[in-house]
N, C-alpha and C positions, 0 to 999 in steps of 0.2 A: 381480359386482366391476368397478367401473369407475375409470377414470383419475381423476374428480372425488373418489371417496370416497378415493382414497389422496391425493390431495391435501390432504384436509381430516383424515386422519390424521397425516400430517407436520406440519400446521400447528399441530395438536393437541399432538404430542409435542414441538414447539418451543416455545409459550406456555404449557402447562401450564394453561390456563383456556379455558373453551369461549368466553365472551363474546369474549376477546382472538383468539381463532382464528378466530372467525369474522368479527371485524371486519375482519380483516389477510386473510381469504379474500373478502371482500367479498358476504358472505352474512350471513342472519339466526341468530342462535345456534339456533333452533329447529330449521332446515334442517341446519345442520351435526353437530347432535347425533344429528337420527336418520339422517342417512347413514352416520356413524360406528358407530350403534348397529346398523344394517343388514348393515354388512359385519362386526361382531363376531357377527352371529346367523348370517352364512351360513359363517363360517370354524368356528363355533361354538367360540369362545374368546373371553377378555376382553384386548383390545389396551390397556385403561388401567384402572387402578386407581382408581376415583371417590370413595372413602372415604377419600382422603388429599387434606390442601391443602397446594401446589397438587397436581394430578392428576399421578400417574407413571404410566409405561409398566411394562407387566408384563415379567416376563422373556421368554414366549415373543414379548409384543409387541416387545420390542427388536428381535428377528430379524424381525416384519412389519415395522418401521418403515426397517431397513437395505434390507430387499428392495423396498420401495415406493420409496425413492430410486433404486433403479438403475430399475425402471420407469417410474417419471414422467420420469428421463432420458433412457432410450431413447425415450419417446413424445415427448419435445421433439427428440432425434435425427433424427427422422422428417420433423417441419416442416424442421429444418434442410438435410435432404437434397432436399427439394422444392424449397427458397428457393435453394439452391447452384444446382440444375439448370436454374431460372427465371432463376438471374442476379441473384436480388433482394437487396438490401440494405436493410434496412430492420428496424423492430419494436424493442421495447423491449431495451434494453442496458444493465445497471448497471455502472459503471466506477469502483471506489474511489482513491484517490492518496493518497500519504503527505502529511504537513503539511508537510516540509520540501522537497517538490517542486510542491505543487499551485500556491501563489501566484504562482512563475515560470513553470511549463510550461503551466496551464492558458490562460491569455491568450494562448499564443504558437499553440495551436492550435485551441483550439474554436471559433472562428468560420469557419475554413477548413473543420473538418469536417463543421459542420452547415451549411454552404451546399454543399458536396459530396454529402452522403449525409443530403437533407432527411427522407427516411423513415424517418431513426433515430430512436428517441425514447431520447436518450442521459441517464441518471441518473447524475447525479454524487456521490461523498460522499467527504469527507475522514474517513480511517481509519488508525490505526497500522499497521505492520507485522505485529503478533500478528493484529489484528483482520481484517486484508486476508486472511491465511492460513486464519484459522477461517470467514469468511464464503463464501470460495472454497470450502471442505471442504463446507461445509453448503449451497451454491448459491445463496446471496443475492447473489452477486456473478457477474457474469461474466468481469469480468479486474480487473484491478489494476496499479497504476507504483508501484514498489517499488524501494530498491537490492537489490542481489544481488550474488554468488550466496547462495541460500538453501538449495540443496540439500534438497528436499523432493520425497519420491517423486510425489505426485499433482499436482505442479504443474510447468509447462513455464514456461522464462523466455526472453524475447525479448528481447535487449539493443537499447535505443532509442540511448541517447548513454552517452559515458564525460565525467564532469563534474569538471574540477582541483579541488580544495581551493585557495582561495587565502586567507592570513594578512590579517587587518585589525592592525596595529600601529600607533598613534599615534608619532609621532616621539619622545616623550619615553620611550618604553618604551627597555629595555634592547637590544632589536633593532632600534630605529629607526633605525640609522645603514645598517644591511645592504640593500644592492641586491636580493638575493635570499635567500631562506631555505632553509635546510637540517632536516629532520626532526630533524638531530641538536641544533640549535637550541632544540629546542621543551624546556620542561618544564612538566609534566603540571600541578601546582600553580599553573603562573601562567597556563593556558589556561582562559578563561572559558567554560562548555559551557551546551550546551541540556539542560533536565531529563530525568531517567528517561524512557525512552517511545520516544524518538526515536533511530531507528539513526544519524542523521548523528553523535550524540554517541560511542555505540560505535565509529564509525568514525574519530573523532578520538583517542578514547582507544587505539586500534589502532596507528594511526598513532603515537602518543607512546611505544609500547610499549619502545624501545631509546634512547628518549632521557635525557638526564640527570635525575636525580630526586633529592630529598633523602630520597626514603621516605617521603613524606608524602601518602597517597591521598585527603586531603581535600580536598575541591572547594570554595572559601569561597563561590563564586556560580554559582548556576544560573536559565536563564529558559528559557520556552517560546517565544520568538521571536528571531531574528537581530538585529532592529532594537534590542532592548532589549541585546542582548549588546554590539553596536557602541557603544551609549550610554555604556554602562559603560566600555568599554573607553578610549572619549574622556574617562572622568572619572578615567583613572590607575589602574583598577583591575585592568589585566593586558590580555592581548592574546586575540584569537580566530581562528578560522577559518571560512570562509564558503564556500558552492558558489559555484562560478563563476556560474553563472547570475544570483544575488542580486547580485553585485556590480556587474552591469548596470545596476541601478536605484539605486545610490548617488548623491547629487548630486558635483559637483567637489571641495567642500571635503572630503569624506570620501575621495574615490578616492586622493588622494594619500597615504592611509595603506595602501593595498595593495601587497603585497608577494606574489610569485608564487615558488614552488618552484622549485629547480634541476630540472633534467629527469634521469630520468623523474619529470614531475610527480604527488605523489599524488593519487589521484580516485575516484572512488565511478562504479561499474556501475550505471545506471537503465536496467529492463529493464520489458517488457510480462508481467505473469505472469497465467497461466489455468490452468483444470484440465485434466489430460489428456485428459479425456472429449472436450475441443475444441469444447463446444456453442457455437454462433454464431460457429464460426471466420472465416466470411465478413466479417463487421463486425469483427471482432480484426484480421485481416490490413489491411481499410481503416483501422484506426485505427492501426496499425503506420505504414501506409504515410505517412499524415499527419503524424505526429508526428517520425518520422525527417526528413523534408521539409523540415518547418518550424527543427526543430534543427540540420542538418546548416550552417545559416548562421550560426548564433549560436557553435557551439562548433568553433575550428578546430584545437583542439589533438590532437596525436596521439601525442606520445612519454610516454605515461603509466604510471604504477602502480598497479591496483585495489587500493584497501584496503575488507577486508570489513567489512559492515555488523554484522556479528557481534560482540558483546563477547567478544573472545578473550585480553584483556591478561593477559599474566604477571604474577603476584602477587610 
């Protein structure tokens, strides 16, 4: 039994196809097939049911796969121990970032990080929170950046910054005359929202849960980008809420429509999240330090109230 064989088993269990598993493992299909068969022969069991399409894991195979994950993780931890002892910060590191954070945060820290840690091969993927959680659990991501708290047992959360919500309210809107916003001013059927799947959408809904509401929960317009929401608001179709960092990119003609909330400002907590096994923790710590350093100068708000990224709105 070898670590390589266990890695092939994990790849086949995930992809349920010999050709795809071999491709993802950077070996030929016959090589992967032979090594998996060799392990099955050694254990005298069938890990996979090859008679079904796609290939499935047998009942005893599920236990083998679970144990294989533990063994492979511990083997990787040994290399981590060596790297940390040598003070080495490098190697491949895969980071997932939610869509409402990536466009504003990534340009702020990426160049600084790669210049400071040139031996790190940083792979960045845009994923929603649900995908981040699943991929952290399966070992496909080393860390993620998401709105928190998530309160998931196997995930550690390290807050990076607290980003206030800012209203985008055209002057012709019913709230256009106000100098500051209160959550009591918000009517959920008047707020343009991101489409389902974005945690910022759920945060906005949670923010409005005590607001005046005519009982109509039908959201007339949804979009996948803040830019579209702003343009729709400018067309007189409502107002919207933006994360603070997104407001920095607006041109002057649009910034006049920004309205801040009375303190404590509603805000989202943005954290670096990773598996409690803490593999590659030295890179995770380096990433946290760089991001916290560059964001600290951009967000000076202190008096904030954290809004949950999970949809907990009372019906």
